[in-house]
Each structure stands twice: as structure tokens, then as C-alpha cells.
C-alpha positions as CSV (number, residue, x, y, z in Angstrom):
1,M,5.4,-62.9,19.9
2,P,6.8,-65.8,17.9
3,V,9.9,-63.8,16.8
4,S,12.6,-61.8,18.6
5,P,11.5,-58.1,18.7
6,E,15.0,-57.0,17.8
7,H,15.2,-59.4,14.9
8,F,11.7,-58.4,13.8
9,A,12.5,-54.7,13.8
10,A,15.7,-55.4,11.8
11,F,13.7,-57.5,9.3
12,I,11.1,-54.7,8.8
13,L,13.8,-52.1,8.2
14,A,15.7,-54.3,5.7
15,S,12.5,-55.3,3.9
16,V,11.4,-51.7,3.5
17,I,14.7,-50.7,2.1
18,L,14.5,-53.7,-0.3
19,L,10.9,-53.0,-1.4
20,I,11.2,-49.2,-2.0
21,I,13.7,-49.9,-4.8
22,P,11.4,-50.3,-7.9
23,G,11.6,-53.7,-9.6
24,P,9.6,-55.2,-12.5
25,T,6.4,-55.7,-10.5
26,I,6.4,-52.1,-9.2
27,I,7.1,-50.8,-12.8
28,M,4.0,-52.8,-13.9
29,V,1.9,-51.4,-11.0
30,I,2.9,-47.9,-11.8
31,T,2.3,-48.3,-15.6
32,Q,-1.2,-49.9,-15.0
33,A,-2.1,-47.2,-12.6
34,L,-1.2,-44.5,-15.1
35,A,-3.0,-46.2,-17.9
36,H,-6.2,-47.3,-16.1
37,G,-6.5,-45.6,-12.7
38,R,-6.9,-46.8,-9.2
39,K,-9.5,-49.5,-9.6
40,V,-7.5,-51.6,-12.1
41,A,-4.2,-50.7,-10.2
42,F,-5.7,-52.3,-7.1
43,A,-6.0,-55.6,-9.0
44,S,-2.3,-55.3,-9.9
45,V,-1.4,-54.6,-6.3
46,M,-3.3,-57.7,-5.1
47,G,-1.5,-59.8,-7.8
48,V,1.8,-58.6,-6.5
49,G,0.8,-59.5,-2.9
50,L,-0.3,-63.0,-3.8
51,G,2.8,-63.6,-5.9
52,D,5.0,-62.5,-3.0
53,L,3.1,-64.7,-0.7
54,L,3.5,-67.8,-3.0
55,A,7.2,-67.1,-3.7
56,T,8.1,-66.5,0.0
57,S,6.0,-69.5,1.2
58,L,7.6,-71.8,-1.4
59,S,11.1,-70.6,-0.3
60,I,10.4,-71.4,3.3
61,A,8.9,-74.8,2.4
62,G,12.1,-75.8,0.7
63,A,11.7,-74.8,-2.9
64,G,14.6,-72.3,-2.5
65,A,16.9,-75.2,-1.6
66,L,15.7,-77.2,-4.5
67,L,16.3,-74.3,-6.9
68,A,19.7,-73.7,-5.5
69,A,20.6,-77.3,-6.0
70,S,19.1,-77.8,-9.4
71,A,20.7,-75.8,-12.2
72,S,18.3,-77.1,-14.9
73,L,15.2,-76.3,-12.8
74,F,16.5,-72.8,-12.0
75,Q,17.2,-72.1,-15.6
76,A,13.8,-73.3,-16.7
77,L,11.9,-71.2,-14.3
78,K,14.1,-68.2,-14.9
79,F,13.6,-68.3,-18.7
80,I,9.8,-68.8,-18.3
81,G,9.6,-65.8,-16.0
82,A,11.9,-63.8,-18.3
83,V,9.9,-64.5,-21.4
84,Y,6.6,-63.7,-19.7
85,L,8.1,-60.4,-18.4
86,I,9.2,-59.5,-22.0
87,W,5.7,-60.4,-23.3
88,I,3.9,-58.2,-20.8
89,G,6.3,-55.3,-21.5
90,Y,5.7,-55.7,-25.2
91,K,1.9,-55.6,-24.7
92,M,2.3,-52.5,-22.6
93,W,4.5,-50.9,-25.3
94,R,1.9,-51.6,-28.0
95,A,-1.2,-50.9,-25.9
96,P,-3.4,-48.0,-27.2
97,V,-3.5,-44.9,-24.9
98,K,-6.9,-43.9,-23.6
99,I,-7.3,-40.6,-21.9
100,P,-10.5,-40.3,-19.7
101,Q,-12.6,-37.3,-20.2
102,I,-14.7,-37.8,-17.1
103,S,-14.1,-39.1,-13.6
104,E,-12.8,-42.6,-13.6
105,V,-15.6,-43.5,-11.1
106,D,-18.0,-43.0,-14.0
107,V,-16.1,-45.1,-16.5
108,P,-16.9,-48.8,-16.4
109,E,-14.0,-51.2,-16.9
110,A,-14.2,-53.9,-19.5
111,P,-15.3,-57.2,-17.9
112,G,-12.3,-59.4,-17.1
113,H,-9.8,-56.6,-17.5
114,A,-9.0,-56.4,-13.8
115,V,-8.7,-60.2,-13.8
116,T,-6.1,-60.1,-16.6
117,I,-4.1,-57.4,-14.7
118,F,-4.2,-59.4,-11.6
119,R,-3.0,-62.5,-13.4
120,D,-0.1,-60.7,-15.1
121,S,1.2,-59.1,-12.0
122,F,0.8,-62.3,-10.0
123,L,2.8,-64.4,-12.6
124,I,5.5,-61.8,-13.0
125,T,6.0,-61.8,-9.2
126,A,5.7,-65.5,-8.7
127,L,7.7,-66.7,-11.7
128,N,10.9,-65.3,-10.3
129,P,13.3,-68.0,-8.9
130,K,15.9,-65.4,-8.1
131,G,13.4,-63.8,-5.7
132,I,12.8,-67.1,-4.0
133,L,16.5,-67.7,-3.7
134,F,17.0,-64.2,-2.3
135,F,14.4,-64.8,0.4
136,V,16.0,-68.1,1.3
137,A,19.3,-66.2,1.9
138,F,17.5,-63.2,3.5
139,V,15.3,-64.8,6.1
140,P,17.9,-66.9,8.0
141,Q,19.7,-63.7,9.0
142,F,16.7,-62.8,11.3
143,I,16.0,-66.3,12.7
144,D,16.6,-66.6,16.4
145,P,18.0,-70.2,16.9
146,V,16.6,-70.4,20.4
147,L,13.0,-70.0,19.1
148,P,10.9,-72.4,17.0
149,Y,11.7,-72.0,13.3
150,T,8.2,-72.4,11.8
151,P,6.4,-69.6,13.7
152,Q,9.3,-67.3,12.9
153,A,9.3,-68.2,9.2
154,A,5.5,-67.7,8.9
155,T,5.7,-64.4,10.6
156,Y,8.4,-63.1,8.3
157,V,6.5,-64.4,5.2
158,L,3.3,-62.7,6.2
159,T,5.1,-59.5,7.2
160,F,7.0,-59.3,4.0
161,T,3.9,-59.9,2.0
162,A,2.0,-57.2,3.8
163,L,4.8,-54.7,3.4
164,G,5.0,-55.6,-0.3
165,I,1.2,-54.9,-0.7
166,V,1.5,-51.6,1.1
167,N,4.5,-50.6,-1.0
168,A,2.8,-51.4,-4.3
169,A,-0.3,-49.7,-3.2
170,L,1.6,-46.5,-2.4
171,F,3.2,-46.5,-5.8
172,A,-0.1,-47.2,-7.5
173,Y,-1.9,-44.4,-5.5
174,A,0.8,-41.9,-6.4
175,A,0.8,-42.9,-10.1
176,A,-3.0,-42.9,-10.3
177,G,-3.0,-39.4,-8.7
178,A,-0.5,-38.2,-11.3
179,R,-2.8,-39.7,-14.0
180,Q,-5.5,-37.2,-13.1
181,T,-3.2,-34.3,-14.1
182,I,-1.8,-36.0,-17.3
183,R,-4.4,-35.6,-20.1
184,R,-2.2,-35.4,-23.2
185,P,-2.1,-38.6,-25.1
186,Q,1.5,-38.2,-26.1
187,V,2.6,-38.0,-22.4
188,M,0.6,-41.1,-21.6
189,K,2.1,-42.9,-24.6
190,V,5.6,-42.1,-23.4
191,A,4.8,-43.3,-19.9
192,M,3.3,-46.5,-21.2
193,R,6.1,-47.2,-23.6
194,T,8.7,-46.4,-20.9
195,G,7.1,-48.8,-18.5
196,G,6.9,-51.5,-21.2
197,S,10.5,-51.0,-22.2
198,L,11.7,-51.3,-18.7
199,L,9.8,-54.5,-18.2
200,M,11.2,-55.9,-21.4
201,M,14.7,-54.8,-20.3
202,A,14.2,-56.5,-17.0
203,G,13.1,-59.7,-18.7
204,I,16.2,-59.7,-21.0
205,A,18.4,-59.0,-18.0
206,A,16.9,-61.9,-16.1
207,A,17.3,-64.2,-19.0
208,L,21.0,-63.3,-19.3
209,T,21.8,-63.5,-15.6
210,R,23.9,-66.5,-14.8
211,R,23.1,-68.7,-11.9
212,A,25.3,-68.0,-8.9
213,G,27.5,-70.8,-7.8
């Protein structure tokens, strides 16, 4: 095993605690699952997974140190991510509510819809420099100095990504299951607008957050 078993167990526990706290990406996954069901929610989950993989890989490769050292780069990426988050939240808030009358298995999705959902969830996850900086600060706590760094870092990146996918999938599955019992358009509209509002609030908060240091 390329990592210390004790450190790996501690990393998994800390990651699970971190992931179960819903953030902007999980809010989007839940909202999309409520609105469109499991098939489209799966695309959102995969987008979150790829975004996590990119962000954590970049942090290990040194992007985190670059962001920590460059205030202008950090601010630029932060505001790009914040604006995109607000835009996605606004689109969710304005999206029309569609209540299925038959099993979602029999309802074909519009071509390219899943691709759009995948893109949005990927960009929301990847365009988050604070997440990259957090991972830079998070991983070294579990690195065993007597073992090679690269295999340990790769193991933690892949593990965190896998846990993130499982976490998002569980939220999506639960939300899609609840969708089958929510048939009233007004209830769905409240759910969609609540999710959209939370995403916009998260984007505003990200834009207003000052860079530490």
C-alpha cells in the first residue's frame, strides 16, 4: 500500500465528514435530481467527480501553491467561479417546472441536456480556487514523510474523488426518490427556486470572501 494505513483511515474519515456537508455542487446535484430524475442527475454526479479530480490533481501538481502566492490569479479565478455559480443558480430559479405523468424511464430526455448538466456541475466544481487551496492544506496532514510523496498524493486524490462521487450519487438518489412522491408543480417550483437561490447566495459569498493571508 503506497500510504500509511493509519493515515489513510484518518484521511477517509476526515473526507467523509467534509463531503457530507452540502456545498454548492451538492445543492446543484439535488436540484437537478428533483427536477429531472436519476438519469440526468447521474450526469451531474459525473461532472462533480471530474471537477473534483481536476481540482485535486492541480493542487497536488502545484497549482495550489501558485494560487496561494498570486493574489491576482486567485481573485480572477474566484470571481469567474462565483459569477458562473450565480448564473447557474439564476437559470435554475427561472427554469420551468415539469412534472412527469409517467415513469421517467419512458420519458426521453432532450438531446444534449445531460451534456449541459455535466458541463455545469463540472465547471462549478473545478472553478473553485478555495477548494484547491483547501486540498493543498488538507492533504499534507496525512502524508507520511518516510514514504514517497507522489504515490501517497495520487492515492489521496483518487480516494477523495471516489468518495465525492459516492457522496453526490447518494444525495442524487435520495432526491430523485423524493421526486417520485412530489407531483405538485408548486412544490417542485419551491424546490427549484430554493436550490437556485442557494447557488446564487453561494456565488455571492464566494465573490465577497477575502483571500486569506
